[in-house]
C-alpha positions as CSV (number, residue, x, y, z in Angstrom):
1,M,-31.4,-52.6,71.1
2,N,-28.7,-49.6,70.4
3,T,-31.4,-47.1,69.1
4,V,-28.5,-44.5,68.9
5,M,-26.2,-46.5,67.0
6,R,-29.4,-48.2,64.6
7,N,-30.3,-44.3,63.7
8,N,-26.7,-43.6,62.6
9,I,-26.8,-46.2,60.2
10,P,-26.5,-44.5,56.8
11,E,-29.7,-45.2,54.3
12,Y,-27.5,-47.0,51.8
13,V,-26.6,-49.4,54.4
14,Q,-29.9,-49.8,55.6
15,I,-31.2,-50.7,52.2
16,V,-28.5,-53.6,51.9
17,L,-29.3,-54.9,55.3
18,K,-33.0,-55.2,54.8
19,A,-33.0,-56.4,51.1
20,L,-30.7,-59.0,52.5
21,A,-32.9,-59.6,55.4
22,G,-36.0,-59.7,52.9
23,A,-34.4,-62.5,51.1
24,G,-34.4,-64.5,54.0
25,H,-30.8,-64.0,54.9
26,Q,-28.9,-62.8,57.8
27,A,-27.3,-59.8,57.5
28,Y,-24.8,-57.6,59.9
29,L,-22.9,-54.4,59.9
30,V,-19.4,-55.9,61.0
31,G,-15.9,-54.5,62.4
32,G,-14.6,-51.3,62.2
33,A,-17.9,-49.5,61.5
34,V,-19.6,-50.9,64.7
35,R,-16.4,-49.7,66.9
36,D,-16.7,-46.5,65.6
37,M,-20.2,-45.9,66.1
38,L,-19.6,-47.5,69.6
39,I,-17.0,-45.1,70.7
40,G,-18.4,-42.1,69.0
41,R,-16.5,-41.8,65.8
42,T,-18.3,-41.4,62.5
43,P,-17.0,-44.9,60.3
44,K,-15.0,-44.3,57.2
45,D,-16.8,-47.1,55.5
46,Y,-19.4,-50.0,56.2
47,D,-18.9,-53.8,55.7
48,I,-21.5,-56.0,55.9
49,A,-21.7,-60.0,56.7
50,T,-24.1,-62.1,55.7
51,D,-24.9,-66.2,55.6
52,A,-25.7,-65.6,51.6
53,A,-23.2,-67.4,49.4
54,P,-21.8,-64.6,46.5
55,E,-24.0,-65.7,44.2
56,Q,-26.8,-65.2,46.1
57,I,-25.7,-61.6,46.9
58,S,-25.1,-60.9,43.3
59,R,-28.7,-62.1,42.3
60,I,-30.3,-59.8,45.4
61,A,-27.6,-56.9,43.9
62,A,-29.4,-57.4,40.2
63,S,-33.1,-57.6,41.5
64,S,-32.5,-54.5,43.9
65,G,-30.8,-52.0,41.1
66,W,-27.5,-52.1,42.4
67,R,-24.3,-52.0,40.4
68,V,-21.7,-54.3,41.1
69,A,-18.2,-52.8,41.1
70,G,-16.4,-56.2,41.7
71,I,-16.4,-59.9,43.1
72,Q,-13.3,-60.4,44.8
73,G,-13.2,-64.1,44.1
74,L,-15.4,-66.6,45.0
75,N,-13.2,-67.9,47.6
76,F,-13.0,-64.6,49.6
77,G,-16.9,-64.1,48.9
78,V,-16.5,-60.3,49.2
79,V,-18.9,-58.5,46.5
80,L,-18.5,-54.8,46.3
81,A,-22.0,-53.2,45.5
82,V,-22.8,-49.4,44.8
83,V,-25.9,-48.1,46.3
84,L,-27.1,-44.7,46.1
85,G,-23.6,-43.7,44.9
86,N,-22.0,-45.3,47.7
87,S,-19.6,-48.4,47.7
88,V,-20.3,-51.1,50.5
89,E,-18.7,-54.2,50.7
90,I,-21.0,-57.7,51.4
91,A,-19.0,-60.7,52.3
92,S,-20.4,-64.1,52.8
93,Y,-19.7,-65.7,56.3
94,R,-16.2,-67.2,56.3
95,G,-13.7,-68.8,58.3
96,E,-9.7,-69.1,57.5
97,R,-6.9,-71.2,57.9
98,Y,-3.1,-69.7,57.4
99,G,-0.4,-71.4,56.3
100,E,3.3,-70.1,55.4
101,D,2.4,-66.9,54.3
102,S,2.6,-64.4,57.1
103,H,-0.6,-62.0,55.9
104,R,-2.9,-63.9,53.5
105,P,-4.8,-67.0,54.5
106,A,-3.8,-70.7,52.8
107,E,-7.7,-71.7,53.0
108,V,-10.5,-69.9,53.2
109,W,-14.5,-71.4,53.4
110,L,-17.9,-70.2,53.8
111,A,-18.9,-69.9,57.3
112,K,-22.2,-71.2,58.7
113,S,-23.0,-68.3,61.5
114,I,-21.9,-64.9,62.2
115,E,-20.3,-66.0,65.5
116,E,-17.8,-68.1,63.3
117,D,-17.3,-65.5,61.3
118,L,-16.2,-62.7,64.0
119,G,-13.9,-65.5,65.6
120,R,-11.6,-65.1,62.6
121,R,-11.2,-61.6,63.2
122,D,-7.8,-59.9,65.1
123,F,-9.3,-57.7,68.3
124,T,-12.4,-58.1,70.3
125,L,-13.2,-54.3,69.2
126,N,-13.2,-55.7,65.8
127,A,-15.2,-58.5,66.4
128,L,-18.6,-56.8,66.7
129,A,-21.8,-57.3,64.6
130,M,-25.0,-55.1,64.3
131,N,-28.3,-56.0,62.8
132,A,-30.7,-53.3,60.9
133,G,-32.5,-52.8,64.4
134,G,-29.5,-51.9,66.5
135,D,-29.0,-55.5,68.2
136,L,-25.2,-56.3,69.0
137,I,-23.6,-59.6,68.6
138,D,-20.7,-59.5,70.8
139,P,-19.4,-62.8,71.5
140,Y,-15.8,-61.8,72.4
141,G,-16.2,-58.5,74.8
142,G,-15.6,-56.1,72.3
143,Q,-18.1,-53.6,73.3
144,A,-16.6,-53.5,77.0
145,D,-13.2,-53.3,75.6
146,A,-14.0,-50.3,73.1
147,R,-15.5,-48.5,75.9
148,A,-12.6,-49.0,78.0
149,G,-10.1,-48.2,75.6
150,I,-8.4,-51.6,75.0
151,I,-7.2,-53.4,72.2
152,R,-7.5,-57.3,72.8
153,A,-6.6,-59.8,70.6
154,V,-9.8,-62.4,70.0
155,G,-8.7,-65.6,71.7
156,D,-5.4,-66.7,72.0
157,P,-3.1,-63.1,70.9
158,A,0.1,-65.7,69.7
159,V,-2.2,-67.8,67.7
160,R,-3.8,-64.6,66.1
161,F,-0.3,-62.9,65.1
162,K,1.1,-66.2,64.0
163,E,-1.7,-66.5,61.6
164,D,-1.3,-63.0,60.4
165,A,1.8,-61.3,61.7
166,L,0.4,-58.1,59.9
167,R,-2.2,-57.8,63.0
168,M,1.0,-56.9,65.1
169,F,1.4,-53.7,63.5
170,R,-2.2,-53.0,63.4
171,A,-2.8,-53.3,67.0
172,C,-0.1,-50.5,67.3
173,R,-1.7,-48.6,64.6
174,F,-4.9,-49.1,66.4
175,A,-3.3,-47.8,69.6
176,A,-2.5,-44.8,67.7
177,E,-5.4,-43.8,65.5
178,L,-7.9,-44.5,68.8
179,G,-5.4,-43.6,71.8
180,F,-6.2,-46.9,72.8
181,R,-4.1,-49.1,75.1
182,I,-2.8,-52.6,74.0
183,E,-3.8,-55.2,76.7
184,E,-0.6,-56.7,78.3
185,N,-1.0,-60.3,77.1
186,T,-1.6,-59.2,73.6
187,L,1.5,-56.7,73.6
188,R,3.5,-59.7,75.3
189,A,2.5,-62.0,72.4
190,M,4.1,-60.0,69.6
191,G,7.5,-61.2,71.1
192,Q,6.8,-64.9,70.5
193,S,5.4,-64.3,66.7
194,L,8.0,-61.9,65.6
195,N,9.6,-64.3,63.3
196,R,6.2,-64.2,61.1
197,I,7.2,-60.5,60.3
198,N,10.0,-62.0,58.3
199,G,7.4,-63.2,55.5
200,L,5.8,-59.5,55.7
201,A,6.1,-57.5,52.5
202,L,7.8,-54.5,52.8
203,E,5.3,-52.2,51.4
204,R,2.5,-53.7,54.0
205,V,4.7,-52.9,56.9
206,R,5.6,-49.3,55.7
207,A,2.2,-48.6,55.0
208,E,1.4,-49.5,59.0
209,L,4.0,-47.3,59.5
210,D,3.2,-44.5,57.6
211,R,-0.6,-44.4,59.0
212,T,0.5,-45.0,62.7
213,L,3.0,-41.9,62.2
214,L,0.5,-39.6,60.9
215,A,-2.3,-40.9,63.7
216,P,-3.5,-38.4,66.5
217,Y,-1.5,-40.6,69.1
218,C,1.3,-41.9,67.1
219,D,3.6,-41.8,70.0
220,R,1.4,-44.6,71.5
221,G,1.7,-46.8,68.3
222,I,5.5,-46.1,68.0
223,D,6.2,-46.9,71.6
224,A,4.1,-50.1,71.1
225,M,6.1,-51.0,67.9
226,A,9.6,-50.6,69.9
227,R,8.4,-52.5,73.1
228,G,6.7,-55.4,70.9
229,G,9.9,-55.7,69.1
230,L,8.5,-55.4,65.9
231,L,11.1,-52.0,64.9
232,A,14.0,-54.9,65.6
233,A,12.4,-57.3,63.3
234,C,12.7,-57.8,59.4
235,C,10.2,-57.8,56.7
236,R,11.0,-58.6,53.1
237,V,11.1,-57.4,49.5
238,K,11.1,-59.2,46.2
239,E,13.5,-58.5,43.6
240,R,14.7,-60.2,40.7
241,G,12.8,-63.4,41.9
242,Q,14.7,-63.6,45.2
243,Y,13.3,-62.5,48.7
244,R,15.7,-60.1,50.6
245,P,15.4,-59.4,54.1
246,V,14.7,-55.6,55.1
247,A,15.4,-54.3,58.7
248,I,12.3,-52.2,59.7
249,L,13.9,-49.5,62.4
250,P,16.4,-50.8,64.4
251,E,18.2,-47.1,64.4
252,V,15.7,-46.3,67.3
253,L,15.5,-49.0,69.4
254,H,18.8,-47.7,71.3
255,L,17.2,-44.6,72.6
256,V,14.9,-46.6,74.9
257,D,15.6,-45.7,78.5
258,L,19.2,-43.9,77.0
259,P,19.9,-40.9,79.5
260,Q,20.6,-37.6,78.7
261,N,21.9,-34.2,80.0
262,R,19.4,-34.1,83.4
263,E,20.4,-30.2,83.1
264,Y,18.8,-29.6,79.8
265,H,16.2,-32.6,79.2
266,R,13.7,-33.8,81.7
267,Y,13.3,-37.0,79.8
268,D,15.3,-39.9,78.8
269,V,15.9,-39.8,74.5
270,W,13.2,-42.4,73.9
271,A,10.5,-40.4,76.2
272,H,12.1,-37.0,74.5
273,T,11.5,-38.3,71.0
274,L,8.0,-39.5,71.7
275,H,6.9,-36.1,73.2
276,A,8.3,-34.6,70.3
277,L,6.5,-36.8,67.8
278,R,3.3,-36.0,69.3
279,E,3.9,-32.2,69.3
280,V,4.5,-31.7,65.4
281,P,2.0,-31.6,63.2
282,P,0.7,-34.8,61.0
283,E,3.0,-34.3,57.9
284,P,5.2,-37.5,56.8
285,A,8.2,-35.5,56.5
286,I,7.9,-33.9,60.0
287,R,6.4,-36.9,61.7
288,W,9.6,-39.0,60.5
289,A,12.1,-36.5,61.3
290,A,10.3,-36.2,64.7
291,L,10.8,-39.9,65.0
292,L,14.4,-39.9,64.0
293,H,16.0,-36.5,65.1
294,D,18.2,-38.0,67.9
295,C,18.6,-40.9,66.9
296,G,22.4,-40.3,66.5
297,K,22.5,-39.9,70.2
298,G,24.3,-42.3,72.5
299,L,26.5,-43.9,69.8
300,A,30.1,-44.2,70.1
301,G,32.0,-41.4,68.5
302,I,28.8,-38.9,69.4
303,R,28.2,-39.9,73.2
304,A,30.7,-38.4,75.6
305,V,31.3,-37.2,79.3
306,D,32.6,-33.6,79.5
307,A,34.6,-32.1,82.2
308,G,32.1,-31.7,84.5
309,G,30.7,-35.2,83.9
310,K,27.9,-34.3,82.1
311,I,26.5,-36.1,79.2
312,T,27.0,-34.7,75.6
313,D,25.8,-35.8,72.1
314,C,27.8,-33.4,69.9
315,G,27.5,-33.9,66.3
316,H,24.4,-36.2,66.7
317,E,22.1,-34.5,64.2
318,R,25.0,-35.2,61.5
319,K,24.9,-39.0,62.5
320,G,20.9,-38.8,62.8
321,A,20.8,-37.5,59.0
322,E,23.1,-40.4,58.0
323,L,21.1,-43.0,59.8
324,A,17.8,-41.5,58.9
325,E,18.8,-41.3,55.0
326,A,20.1,-45.1,55.0
327,A,16.8,-46.0,57.0
328,L,14.0,-44.3,54.5
329,L,16.1,-45.4,51.5
330,R,16.0,-48.9,52.9
331,L,12.1,-48.5,53.6
332,R,11.9,-47.0,50.3
333,L,9.7,-43.7,51.2
334,P,9.3,-41.4,48.6
335,D,12.4,-39.3,47.5
336,K,10.4,-36.0,48.4
337,V,9.3,-37.3,51.9
338,K,13.2,-38.9,52.3
339,N,14.9,-36.0,51.5
340,R,13.1,-33.3,53.2
341,T,13.3,-35.8,56.4
342,V,17.0,-35.9,56.4
343,W,17.1,-31.8,55.7
344,L,15.2,-31.7,58.9
345,V,17.0,-34.3,60.9
346,S,20.4,-32.4,59.7
347,R,19.3,-28.7,60.5
348,H,17.4,-29.4,64.0
349,M,19.9,-28.2,65.7
350,R,20.8,-24.6,63.7
351,L,17.7,-23.0,64.9
352,P,17.9,-22.4,69.0
353,L,15.0,-20.5,69.3
354,A,15.3,-19.6,72.7
355,A,15.3,-15.8,73.4
356,G,18.7,-13.9,72.7
357,C,20.1,-17.1,70.7
358,L,19.2,-15.7,67.2
359,T,20.1,-12.1,65.8
360,P,18.7,-11.1,62.4
361,I,22.5,-11.5,61.2
362,I,22.5,-14.9,62.2
363,I,19.1,-15.7,60.9
364,N,20.0,-14.5,57.4
365,R,23.4,-15.8,57.0
366,W,21.9,-19.1,57.6
367,L,18.8,-18.3,55.4
368,R,21.1,-17.3,52.5
369,E,23.2,-20.5,53.2
370,E,20.2,-22.6,52.7
371,A,19.1,-20.8,49.7
372,R,22.7,-21.3,48.0
373,S,22.7,-24.9,49.1
374,G,20.9,-26.5,46.1
375,C,18.6,-27.8,48.1
376,F,15.4,-25.5,47.2
377,A,14.5,-24.6,43.7
378,A,12.5,-21.4,44.9
379,T,11.5,-19.3,48.1
380,R,7.8,-21.1,48.6
381,D,10.2,-24.4,48.9
382,L,12.6,-22.7,51.3
383,V,9.6,-21.5,53.4
384,E,7.9,-24.7,53.6
385,A,11.1,-26.3,54.7
386,V,11.7,-23.4,57.3
387,R,8.0,-23.9,58.5
388,Q,8.5,-27.4,59.2
389,L,11.8,-26.7,60.7
390,T,10.6,-24.3,63.2
391,R,7.7,-26.9,64.2
392,L,10.2,-29.4,64.7
393,C,12.8,-27.1,66.7
394,L,9.5,-26.1,69.0
395,A,8.5,-29.7,69.5
396,D,11.9,-30.5,70.5
397,I,12.3,-27.7,73.1
398,K,8.9,-28.6,74.2
399,A,9.6,-32.0,74.7
400,T,12.9,-31.3,76.8
401,G,10.2,-30.5,79.6
402,M,9.5,-26.6,79.1
403,S,6.3,-25.4,80.2
404,D,3.4,-24.0,78.1
405,E,4.5,-20.6,79.7
406,E,7.7,-20.9,78.5
407,M,7.0,-21.1,75.1
408,P,5.9,-17.8,73.8
409,E,9.6,-16.4,73.6
410,A,10.3,-19.4,71.1
411,E,7.4,-19.2,69.3
412,A,7.8,-15.4,68.4
413,M,11.4,-16.4,67.3
414,A,10.4,-18.9,65.4
415,A,7.5,-16.5,63.6
416,T,10.7,-14.1,63.1
417,V,12.9,-16.9,61.4
418,L,9.8,-17.8,58.9
419,A,9.0,-14.4,58.2
420,A,12.7,-13.6,57.1
421,A,12.8,-16.9,55.1
422,E,9.7,-15.6,53.2
423,R,12.1,-12.6,52.0
424,M,15.1,-14.5,50.9
425,P,15.1,-15.4,47.2
426,V,16.4,-18.6,46.1
427,H,16.1,-18.4,42.1
428,T,15.9,-15.4,40.2
429,A,12.4,-16.1,39.4
430,D,11.9,-14.9,42.9
431,I,13.0,-11.6,42.3
432,A,10.7,-8.8,42.2
433,Y,10.6,-7.0,38.6
434,E,9.0,-6.2,35.6
435,S,10.3,-7.6,32.5
436,A,9.7,-5.6,30.0
437,A,11.0,-2.6,31.9
438,L,13.8,-4.8,32.7
439,R,14.8,-5.9,29.1
440,A,14.4,-2.1,28.2
441,A,16.9,-1.3,30.7
442,L,19.5,-4.2,29.8
443,G,18.8,-3.7,25.9
444,E,19.9,-7.1,24.9
445,A,18.2,-10.3,25.9
446,R,21.4,-12.4,26.6
447,L,22.2,-10.0,29.7
448,I,19.3,-10.9,31.5
449,G,20.4,-14.0,32.8
450,P,24.0,-12.9,33.8
451,C,22.4,-9.4,35.4
452,L,19.4,-11.3,37.4
453,R,22.1,-13.5,39.1
454,N,24.3,-10.7,40.3
455,L,21.2,-9.3,41.3
456,L,20.3,-12.5,43.1
457,K,23.5,-12.8,44.9
458,R,23.3,-9.1,46.1
459,I,19.6,-9.3,47.7
460,Q,20.7,-12.4,49.4
461,D,23.6,-10.8,50.8
462,G,21.2,-8.0,52.0
463,N,22.7,-5.2,49.9
464,L,19.8,-4.6,47.7
465,A,15.8,-4.6,48.1
466,N,14.1,-7.0,46.6
467,E,11.3,-4.7,45.1
468,P,10.9,-3.4,41.5
469,Q,12.1,0.2,41.6
470,A,15.4,-0.9,43.3
471,V,15.5,-3.8,41.3
472,L,15.3,-1.8,38.1
473,A,17.9,0.8,39.2
474,A,20.2,-1.9,40.1
475,A,20.0,-3.7,36.7
476,E,20.3,0.0,34.8
477,R,23.6,0.0,36.8
478,W,24.9,-3.3,36.2
479,A,24.2,-2.4,32.5
480,S,25.8,0.7,32.5
481,R,29.1,-1.1,34.0
482,Y,28.9,-3.9,31.8
483,A,28.8,-1.6,28.7
484,A,32.1,0.3,30.4
485,R,33.7,-3.1,30.5
486,S,32.9,-3.9,27.1
487,Q,34.2,-1.1,25.7
488,N,37.3,-1.1,27.3
489,E,37.9,-4.5,26.4
490,H,38.0,-3.3,23.0
């Protein structure tokens, strides 16, 4: 009996377990909740498995005063009940048989025991069950694997992956979320089942990619996807009644073991990419940018050797931005994420944050160019983009092999760039002025727009302070010049 784990079961879950047991049924907490409790994490949700049939579960729910929020079909035998204001899935033991569909079972039946139910699950650390008393059911060694940090398929991994191809992506995602290692036979079996990925929907694959990228150990998950062959595979999307194959992410595969100039880089391009990936914050655009920022390296027309015999990849950021845009369009990422990712990849060489490389003039010239580029609607948008870019550039520098002791100067320069971005107006709405005073100075409402556009350019050029008194005085001078021009024209 595991007293600590038993005591960590929430009251509403205990109520369900005891109600099912009180009605003469077996009932266990199963899957991820048991795994998370075992390794000291707080579960996000709690699933219960029981030998009660769906109709029996519904009757117990009704007699116990629980609201039934839904039933996922009698074939799946899952009842969603609301107990003390919390949702809990109560599922009948079941077995499954898979057919042509790469994710959904072709046949589901009610199983007779918890062991049979656990046997259909993907990985040993998810094939665990615990009763209300804290007693564990562990027929596949999941407790030992969870404690050792190993992701291992239940039974034959090739069979598990051929049943449900999404399990390959889930294995990599678990590695990214938990920091675990995928067991060698399980990783090797992915290569034997890649053809099953062809039948997976793009939406499901992209969801696993996104979750993997945002996880604490994202580099482990992405590396496993690359080495397991998943990124080289194709999933599918349905258009006009026909399925069309969609390549997952071949743009990064050539980076594995790709050498680069050892004078500036301690690692090959793929190892460098993984280091950068784990250094950036868990935000979709910046994680995608870190993954794709060097995907232009090593390609024809980019990779070269200089007169000194050193490797160069001049222009890789432009090529990388092209590849990133094509990949994210293909994967149907939201435009906001896609556009920002492409911008970050294209600009990641524009901010050399090492000491002495950026002067105030260079910084302001670049920010003025960005403010006028049409990529941003307001200063706050520019500041957010620059914040993400500085984080990407710092990660890029750190991933060259720079030590923590060498980073403060680069971090100070990043802070200087960000502060300058906060002072750079993008739109006339970013100009500091008092509306009533400006209208009074100009006299005519139709002059406000032309005047502000003139002042915006001057502020961006550094010829006018963006503060109310200075802006008002400049507006008055502009109005005087405008009036003089108008009088001369007449």
